[in-house]
N, C-alpha and C positions, 0 to 999 in steps of 0.2 A: 504494501498499500504506500501511495506517495505521500509525503510530507503535508503538502498543501491541499487545502480542502476547498472545494469550490463554493462561492458564496452560496449557489443554489441548495448544495447538500448541506451546508452550515445552517441553513434557514430550517431545511426540515429537521436536522438534529436539536436546534433550539426550540423548535415545537415540539419534538418528543419529549425534551426535558418539562416542558411546560405541563404536557399530559402526565407524566409521572407524579409531578408536584401538586396534580390536581388543581392547576391555576391556568386552564385554556382561556384565550381571549379571541378565538375564532367562532364568535357567536353569530346565528343567522341574523341577516339585516336586510330589512325589505326594501331599502334604498338600493342596497348593493345588487340585490336580485333582479330589480328592474333595469340597472345599468348594464349587468352581466347578460340579460338578454340580446344585447346588440352584438355581442361576439365573446370569444375567449382568448386568454393570452396566459396558459398555464407555464409556470416555470420548472416543473417537472412532470414526465411521464413515469409512473410507477406500474411495473408488471409483477402483481402480488398475488397471494393464494386467495381462493375463493371462501376460505374458511371464515365463518360468522363472527369468530372472535377477533379476526383483524381487520378493523374499520379503518382503512389507511387514511382518510382525511383527518379521523379522529387522533390516531396516534400521533400524527405528526402536527396537531392543533393547527390545520390550515381550513380556510374558510372555501367555500364553493368558486370555482373558477382557478384556483391555484395549483391545482393537481390534475393529471389526466391520467385517470386509474383504468388499468385493465386487470380484471381479477379471473384465473382460472385454478382448478385444483392443481396444486403442486407449483405454481406461478411457472408453468411451462410455455416456452415460446412456440406455440403452434403457427401456422401460417396466417391464422386470423388476429392473433395477438400481434404477429409481426407486422401486419397490414395496418393494424390500428397504432401501432408504435411509429410506423412510417408516417401516418397522417399526422400525427403530434409533432414529429421531427420536421417533416417537409413543409406542412401547411400552416402550422401553429407555430413553428420555429422554437419549439421548446428545446432549452440548451441542456437538460439533462434527463438522463435514462437510468433509473433506480430499479433493479430487480430485488424484490425484498422476499425473503422467505420468514420462516417461523418456526419456533421450538414444537416439539411433538406434531409435527405435521403428519395428516395421515397418509397423504401421498407418498411420502418418504417413508413411513413406516410399513405401507403395503409393498413399496418397492424392495424394502430389506427383507420383508417376508416373502416375496417372490424369489428374490436372489438365492435366499437360505434354504426354502422349502418347496418352492414352485406353485405357492399358492396363488391363484387368480381371483380376480374379482368378476362378477355378472356382467352381462350386458356391454355397453360401451364404456364402463369404468376403467376397464384394462388397458385403455388408450393412455390416461394419464399416468399409470402405473408404468406402462412400457417406457413412456418418455423419462421417468426419473431412473430406471433401471441402471443407465450407464454411470450417474452420479452416485448411485449404491454400490456398484462394483468398485468404482474408484476409492469411495469411502471405506470400504472394508479393507481394501489393500492399506490405507493410511493407520489403520487401526484407531482404539479409542472407542468413545460412544458411537456406535454404528449409526444410529438414527440422526444423532447431532452431527454427525460428520456426513450423512446424506444430505440433510437441509443445506450445510454450507457449501458443498460440492455442487449441489443443484442449483443454488445460485450463481455459482461461476460458471457452469455448464451452460444455463439458459442466457447469460451474457453473452458468450462465444457465440450460442445459436442463433441470437438476434443478428450479430454482426457478420457471420456467416451467411446467413440467408438474405440478408438485406442489403442492396447496393445502395438504397437511400441512406441508410444507417452508415455504412461504410465512408459514403461521400463525405457525410455530415462531421464523422471523425477526423477525416483526412483533413477537411477546410477548418477544423477547429471550432465548428459549431455545435458540437455536442459532446458532453462528456459523459462518461459511464461512472455508475458505482453499484456496489451491491452489499446488501444489508441483511442481517437476521433479527426478527422481532422476538423477544422473549415474553411468552404469554405471563409468567409469573410476575416478572419486575415491571413489565411493560415498557422496557428499555429497548431501543434499536442499537446493534452494533454493526457499524461498518466494517466488511470483510475485503471488499474491493473497493479501491478509489482511484479511478482512473485506469488506463490500459495500455 
């Protein structure tokens, strides 16, 4: 991780500190809502998990309009997720992409169970498990808490996947118009820890 933290990422982390302290300031504002109806200019696009315990705007104490949020089980960079990220980067000129994982992620747990025991999920759910399995396999080789390591490795993996799949994102990175970050949200403490800053 590089030493310098972009101002956009610093704003998210400061909001997370307010969230942890129970002193949020991003309260609903009827006037702002009317102004925002004319357009949006989010300062970060966040690819997060659909887990109901990870309300992205709330944990970063951000008002509507500040974040462009995409939520999928396992915070996976599907083609639809990448297309949404490209919209934020190319059309809205959003300068920060954050992939956000979280502790005790069900997708990571299912991927570890699949890698260890071959356990599959019914229906289409296996799709997000399969997407996280590469991270689970790399995490097993790293040792330590397999699920926690999978969550972190999955954040890194999906940052890589976005860059590899998207010419739009790669171009914005090359032009210096976009910065990347990866982080993990702890369900117990409420704290967001940055594990990737820059690339």
